Wavefront OBJ file of the C-alpha trace (Angstrom):
o trace
v 0.000 0.000 0.000
v 1.440 3.364 -1.015
v 2.051 6.299 1.289
v -0.945 8.375 0.184
v -3.397 5.557 0.886
v -1.851 4.933 4.272
v -2.098 8.618 5.223
v -5.726 8.810 4.067
v -6.608 5.709 6.051
v -4.752 7.052 9.085
v -6.599 10.391 8.925
v -9.966 8.611 8.786
v -9.054 6.290 11.646
v -7.906 9.182 13.827
v -11.149 11.043 13.123
v -13.156 7.989 14.194
v -10.937 7.703 17.273
v -11.714 11.316 18.242
v -15.456 10.687 17.863
v -15.136 7.591 20.030
v -13.372 9.524 22.814
v -16.141 12.129 22.747
v -18.719 9.357 23.048
v -16.784 7.810 25.941
v -16.615 11.147 27.752
v -20.381 11.587 27.382
v -21.039 8.050 28.622
v -18.893 8.522 31.708
v -20.425 11.871 32.675
v -24.048 10.721 32.152
v -25.504 10.213 35.666
v -27.421 7.119 36.704
v -31.118 7.882 37.090
v -34.585 6.926 35.961
v -33.693 7.168 32.270
v -30.433 5.205 32.614
v -30.124 2.085 34.739
v -26.821 1.226 36.393
v -26.590 -2.150 34.644
v -27.281 -0.533 31.279
v -24.580 2.069 31.805
v -22.127 -0.618 32.877
v -22.815 -2.582 29.705
v -22.439 0.495 27.501
v -19.103 1.380 29.071
v -17.796 -2.163 28.587
v -18.715 -1.989 24.890
v -16.995 1.383 24.541
v -13.903 -0.055 26.211
v -13.718 -2.865 23.669
v -14.114 -0.383 20.804
v -11.393 1.823 22.258
v -8.919 -1.071 22.539
v -9.640 -2.034 18.945
v -9.072 1.545 17.723
v -5.805 1.819 19.676
v -4.499 -1.384 18.080
v -5.630 -0.220 14.646
v -3.846 3.116 15.032
v -0.722 1.352 16.248
v -0.664 -0.920 13.196
v -1.188 1.996 10.801
v 1.585 4.006 12.447
v 4.024 1.131 11.984
v 3.129 0.867 8.303
v 3.515 4.614 7.763
v 6.902 4.715 9.500
v 8.261 2.137 7.046
v 7.484 4.170 3.902
v 7.520 7.790 5.092
v 10.426 10.103 4.319
v 13.044 10.712 6.989
v 12.192 14.433 7.075
v 8.563 13.656 8.004
v 9.147 10.818 10.434
v 9.489 13.149 13.446
v 6.071 14.694 12.826
v 4.430 11.307 12.313
v 5.916 9.879 15.505
v 4.846 12.961 17.493
v 1.257 12.788 16.202
v 0.974 9.057 16.867
v 2.349 9.554 20.395
v -0.361 12.145 21.168
v -3.141 9.759 20.099
v -1.546 6.914 22.047
v -1.422 9.015 25.229
v -5.057 10.061 24.725
v -6.070 6.418 24.336
v -4.273 5.477 27.550
v -6.000 8.252 29.500
v -9.508 7.366 28.259
v -8.918 3.645 28.826
v -7.910 4.398 32.405
v -11.017 6.518 32.946
v -13.206 3.726 31.584
v -11.556 1.153 33.850
v -12.081 3.308 36.946
v -15.720 4.026 36.103
v -16.460 0.361 35.335
v -14.789 -0.756 38.568
v -16.802 1.774 40.567
v -20.084 0.615 39.030
v -19.231 -3.052 39.578
v -18.274 -2.378 43.211
v -21.555 -0.566 43.850
v -23.557 -3.344 42.219
v -21.792 -5.970 44.343
v -22.540 -4.018 47.527
v -26.222 -3.761 46.634
v -26.363 -7.463 45.785
v -24.660 -8.363 49.075
v -27.115 -6.241 51.062
v -30.077 -7.848 49.328
v -28.751 -11.396 49.950
v -28.117 -10.620 53.623
v -31.630 -9.275 54.130
v -33.079 -12.333 52.419
v -31.037 -14.693 54.609
v -32.231 -13.168 57.896
v -35.824 -13.135 56.716
v -36.301 -9.468 56.087
v -39.745 -8.971 54.558
v -39.543 -5.282 53.824
v -39.446 -4.469 50.115
v -38.287 -0.842 50.381
v -34.540 -1.198 50.645
v -32.486 1.998 50.879
v -29.779 1.726 48.204
v -26.140 2.297 49.063
v -25.051 5.653 47.714
v -21.453 6.312 46.855
v -22.020 9.738 45.359
v -22.084 12.763 47.632
v -25.095 15.062 47.552
v -22.788 18.069 47.543
v -20.747 18.394 44.369
v -17.239 19.245 45.493
v -15.003 21.351 43.237
v -12.215 19.589 41.400
v -8.720 19.747 42.836
v -6.623 22.108 40.740
v -2.883 21.502 40.466
v -0.986 24.602 39.422
v 1.732 24.245 36.823
v 5.393 24.266 37.816
v 7.836 26.277 35.708
v 11.081 25.661 37.585
v 10.806 28.132 40.490
v 12.456 26.380 43.433
v 10.323 28.266 45.956
v 7.166 26.736 44.426
v 8.430 23.152 44.251
v 7.034 22.020 47.610
v 3.579 23.423 46.862
v 3.500 21.744 43.464
v 4.871 18.376 44.509
v 2.661 18.068 47.604
v -0.444 18.696 45.483
v 0.760 16.314 42.771
v 1.663 13.637 45.316
v -1.767 13.671 46.960
v -3.820 13.811 43.764
v -1.812 11.638 41.351
v 1.407 10.111 42.709
v -0.312 8.227 45.571
v -3.356 7.312 43.460
v -3.182 3.518 43.193
v -5.828 3.365 40.459
v -3.455 5.083 38.006
v -0.635 3.322 36.227
v 2.849 4.820 36.135
v 2.464 5.693 32.465
v -0.697 7.644 33.260
v 1.053 9.373 36.163
v 3.937 10.247 33.856
v 1.493 11.698 31.318
v -0.141 13.859 33.975
v 3.261 14.940 35.289
v 4.368 16.234 31.892
v 1.111 18.142 31.452
v 1.755 20.102 34.672
v 5.353 21.105 33.881
v 6.498 24.214 32.024
v 9.769 25.894 31.126
v 12.965 24.497 32.613
v 11.075 21.844 34.595
v 9.632 20.331 31.412
v 12.980 20.579 29.650
v 14.663 18.631 32.463
v 12.604 15.470 31.774
v 11.869 15.956 28.084
v 14.437 13.285 27.201
v 12.583 10.517 29.066
v 10.288 8.312 27.011
v 6.852 7.342 28.327
v 7.602 4.149 30.309
v 6.994 2.856 33.825
v 10.676 2.945 34.764
v 11.207 6.480 33.502
v 8.414 7.833 35.709
v 10.360 7.053 38.888
v 13.541 8.405 37.299
v 11.845 11.678 36.317
v 10.456 12.181 39.833
v 13.909 11.597 41.308
v 15.498 13.988 38.806
v 12.983 16.748 39.564
v 13.588 16.349 43.296
v 17.348 16.600 42.830
v 17.057 19.579 40.485
v 14.340 21.740 42.055
v 13.936 20.280 45.560
v 17.290 21.563 46.772
v 16.981 23.246 50.149
v 19.751 25.777 49.547
v 18.168 27.062 46.316
v 14.771 27.404 47.981
v 16.290 29.384 50.872
v 18.119 31.703 48.480
v 14.926 32.292 46.505
v 12.918 33.253 49.599
v 15.696 35.529 50.869
v 15.927 37.302 47.502
v 12.184 37.932 47.552
v 12.539 39.535 50.986
v 15.377 41.739 49.770
v 13.404 42.857 46.691
v 10.260 44.044 48.499
v 8.783 47.342 47.332
v 8.829 50.178 49.861
v 5.607 51.822 51.098
v 5.939 55.564 51.686
v 2.430 56.516 52.796
v 1.084 55.343 56.121
v -2.468 55.754 54.759
v -1.943 53.375 51.829
v -3.457 50.375 53.580
v -3.569 48.237 50.450
v 0.181 48.499 49.921
v 0.850 48.027 53.647
v -1.255 44.876 53.776
v 0.487 43.545 50.656
v 3.905 44.243 52.188
v 2.962 42.507 55.435
v 1.599 39.441 53.629
v 4.709 39.167 51.460
v 7.042 39.304 54.475
v 5.033 36.784 56.460
v 4.755 34.392 53.493
v 8.496 34.299 52.910
v 9.289 33.982 56.638
v 6.867 31.076 57.063
v 8.304 29.409 53.962
v 11.772 29.657 55.497
v 10.435 28.142 58.718
v 9.047 25.191 56.746
v 12.607 24.639 55.488
v 13.825 24.478 59.130
v 15.510 27.884 58.942
v 15.356 29.643 62.321
v 14.447 33.342 62.260
v 17.293 34.147 64.653
v 19.815 33.271 61.941
v 18.681 36.015 59.550
v 16.839 38.595 61.695
v 19.921 40.816 62.041
v 20.374 40.690 58.270
v 16.795 41.558 57.355
v 16.135 44.304 59.900
v 18.101 47.070 58.115
v 16.459 45.931 54.856
v 12.806 45.726 55.937
v 12.633 48.784 58.209
v 13.197 51.260 55.312
v 10.386 49.503 53.410
v 7.715 50.558 55.906
v 6.496 54.170 56.336
v 8.559 56.450 58.559
v 5.763 56.909 61.100
v 5.424 53.157 61.723
v 9.198 52.830 61.797
v 9.448 55.457 64.551
v 6.641 53.886 66.562
v 8.289 50.473 66.407
v 11.676 51.768 67.540
v 9.997 53.783 70.296
v 8.206 50.790 71.800
v 11.211 48.441 71.707
v 12.312 47.598 75.237
v 15.587 45.771 74.582
v 18.231 45.405 71.909
v 17.083 41.931 70.877
v 16.090 41.767 67.213
v 13.404 39.338 66.097
v 11.684 39.507 62.736
v 8.530 37.940 64.210
v 8.063 40.896 66.573
v 8.324 43.308 63.655
v 5.744 41.359 61.635
v 3.369 41.294 64.608
v 3.781 45.036 65.166
v 3.108 45.829 61.488
v 0.009 43.633 61.514
v -1.403 45.354 64.610
v -0.742 48.797 63.122
v -2.565 47.829 59.925
v -5.514 46.395 61.853
v -5.815 49.538 63.997
v -5.778 51.784 60.938
v -8.288 49.558 59.165
v -10.650 49.852 62.120
v -10.178 53.623 62.280
v -10.804 54.127 58.565
v -13.827 51.830 58.589
v -15.363 53.845 61.451
v -14.678 57.170 59.756
v -16.116 55.931 56.453
v -18.916 53.474 57.305
v -20.610 53.852 53.913
v -17.807 52.103 52.024
v -15.057 49.644 52.956
v -11.507 50.913 53.132
v -10.137 48.353 50.705
v -12.119 49.416 47.643
v -9.662 52.174 46.763
v -6.311 53.467 47.910
v -6.122 56.363 50.266
v -4.703 59.724 49.253
v -0.943 59.720 48.907
v 0.993 62.335 50.904
v 2.554 63.817 47.748
v -0.874 64.859 46.520
v -1.968 68.398 47.207
v -4.051 68.391 50.346
v -3.650 71.978 51.568
v -6.452 73.348 49.439
v -9.495 75.104 50.878
v -12.190 72.654 51.941
v -15.698 73.833 51.169
v -17.974 73.589 54.164
v -21.514 74.657 54.836
v -20.526 76.325 58.124
v -18.244 79.354 58.459
v -16.894 81.049 61.525
v -17.856 84.644 62.299
v -14.307 85.793 61.598
v -14.360 84.151 58.175
v -17.749 85.677 57.358
v -16.470 89.150 58.255
v -13.294 88.819 56.183
v -14.791 87.105 53.163
v -15.952 89.423 50.371
v -17.646 88.144 47.271
v -16.264 89.711 44.094
v -18.678 92.138 42.482
v -20.657 93.168 45.597
v -17.989 95.208 47.465
v -14.649 96.313 46.091
v -11.960 93.815 47.053
v -9.216 96.245 46.018
v -10.162 99.116 48.322
v -11.231 97.259 51.490
v -8.624 97.465 54.268
v -8.425 95.106 57.225
v -11.894 94.306 58.515
v -13.508 97.200 56.675
v -15.366 95.468 53.850
v -17.937 98.211 53.202
v -17.118 100.409 50.203
v -19.145 102.844 48.148
v -18.418 101.105 44.860
v -18.057 97.600 43.442
v -14.870 95.927 42.215
v -15.936 96.449 38.624
v -16.169 100.230 39.096
v -12.971 100.590 41.111
v -11.042 103.758 40.108
v -7.640 102.110 40.714
v -5.416 101.147 37.813
v -4.613 97.558 36.924
v -1.200 97.679 38.604
v -2.702 99.218 41.746
v -5.337 96.491 41.813
v -2.636 93.814 41.649
v -0.715 95.459 44.465
v -3.871 95.627 46.591
v -4.564 91.901 46.071
v -0.983 91.097 46.992
v -1.092 93.163 50.187
v -4.382 91.604 51.308
v -3.044 88.048 50.764
v -5.790 87.146 48.323
v -5.747 84.651 45.458
v -5.083 86.186 42.032
v -7.570 83.771 40.408
v -10.640 83.873 42.682
v -9.823 86.849 45.022
v -10.494 84.663 48.091
v -8.438 84.614 51.275
v -6.304 81.903 52.882
v -4.653 80.494 49.763
v -2.612 81.491 46.723
v -3.134 81.063 42.998
v -0.660 78.180 42.859
v -2.900 75.881 44.907
v -6.247 77.337 43.836
v -8.745 74.622 42.966
v -10.447 76.677 40.282
v -8.721 76.825 36.923
v -9.921 79.960 35.172
v -7.279 80.343 32.476
v -7.664 78.518 29.200
v -4.809 76.146 28.445
v -4.026 77.687 25.044
v -5.008 81.340 24.842
v -4.449 82.174 28.549
v -7.380 84.612 28.381
v -9.616 84.727 31.462
v -13.319 84.020 31.149
v -15.667 87.057 31.262
v -17.392 85.526 34.314
v -14.235 85.243 36.436
v -12.662 87.808 38.816
v -9.555 87.822 36.624
v -11.378 90.095 34.174
v -10.623 93.016 36.523
v -6.912 92.656 35.646
v -7.499 92.878 31.885
v -7.932 96.312 30.292
v -11.224 96.841 28.451
v -11.281 96.372 24.704
v -11.218 99.554 22.710
v -14.229 100.071 20.477
v -13.681 101.882 17.172
l 1 2 3 4 5 6 7 8 9 10 11 12 13 14 15 16 17 18 19 20 21 22 23 24 25 26 27 28 29 30 31 32 33 34 35 36 37 38 39 40 41 42 43 44 45 46 47 48 49 50 51 52 53 54 55 56 57 58 59 60 61 62 63 64 65 66 67 68 69 70 71 72 73 74 75 76 77 78 79 80 81 82 83 84 85 86 87 88 89 90 91 92 93 94 95 96 97 98 99 100 101 102 103 104 105 106 107 108 109 110 111 112 113 114 115 116 117 118 119 120 121 122 123 124 125 126 127 128 129 130 131 132 133 134 135 136 137 138 139 140 141 142 143 144 145 146 147 148 149 150 151 152 153 154 155 156 157 158 159 160 161 162 163 164 165 166 167 168 169 170 171 172 173 174 175 176 177 178 179 180 181 182 183 184 185 186 187 188 189 190 191 192 193 194 195 196 197 198 199 200 201 202 203 204 205 206 207 208 209 210 211 212 213 214 215 216 217 218 219 220 221 222 223 224 225 226 227 228 229 230 231 232 233 234 235 236 237 238 239 240 241 242 243 244 245 246 247 248 249 250 251 252 253 254 255 256 257 258 259 260 261 262 263 264 265 266 267 268 269 270 271 272 273 274 275 276 277 278 279 280 281 282 283 284 285 286 287 288 289 290 291 292 293 294 295 296 297 298 299 300 301 302 303 304 305 306 307 308 309 310 311 312 313 314 315 316 317 318 319 320 321 322 323 324 325 326 327 328 329 330 331 332 333 334 335 336 337 338 339 340 341 342 343 344 345 346 347 348 349 350 351 352 353 354 355 356 357 358 359 360 361 362 363 364 365 366 367 368 369 370 371 372 373 374 375 376 377 378 379 380 381 382 383 384 385 386 387 388 389 390 391 392 393 394 395 396 397 398 399 400 401 402 403 404 405 406 407 408 409 410 411 412 413 414 415 416 417 418 419 420 421 422 423 424 425 426 427 428 429 430 431 432 433 434 435
């Protein structure tokens, strides 16, 4: 048979194999109920298992025939494609075996219960069936991928060990297939040379432990993360403070899990972590220290209490919204502007003059009553500017207690720099001459 016929037959067989796997997946996920009896489902799954084994053998035979006549330049692609289908067949065959075994075990338990009741002379016909399925559908266990970060090796391997490595219902080839699917980057490259066999699974696990399970590399990684923490300048930025505290505590606890005592590195980390926290918290911590002993745990506890106290204070001052929805104002933002309030003191009411009602250029001290308005002031433009400067008023809005640099109202246009006709700045501009 020529190469073209073999490839056409292989494409058709692989398409039928994909349809069969979809049918198997549907059969496994279909629950047992009124429309589907347990014995019927068990029989259907056994038939699908036989079909799957036949398709796997057929694909294997076709792949061998293609490898004999295919060009050397295309043999790598053909072997890779056939390996993917072979791994898929192994996974679905394992799922079928587990589902069939579970159904057979449940059927045997029910049959045993019925025989026992019949032997002791039980006459009741309503027998409560044995249920293996939980009423509450638990979420699936998610194993995060591992890309070669030594600090994440313990988390990855512990999850993989519980879910897959210690699972006796899985073969070593299936475990090896799952292991490769969870690896990325340098971790996947480390075992990419192993073929999919039972012996190589144990070798790959041992190699990964030797490569990424080294205690010294994990310690160095956690210490570098502590040294590279971002500093928090504002004591009101609770989000950044909480993030800093969590990062420090995570790395310290990870070092403790590696049997590294905090006393061995507290003196090293203190001059590094203290500049990362705001100056106010730094001063409070140094003020409350009673002895010269340095312990990183005490610093973490102090930072946590400070954050909790500030969280409580902010939540009480702003009960309508939680503190963590947005960051608080940074200290470098302009905060010394005038705050508008509905209540004014008597002194402020006496010294505040609205532009246009009384002349702001001619009023002196507390004398705000004049016989003319600001618009009809007889002073020249330069004299008006000097009067505003002497009275410590804003050049933009003519109000007291602030300057034009921090005025909240922006009257000048960004391009033409001409004041609006409705603003007090019009008193500094000479009137237009009419022809």
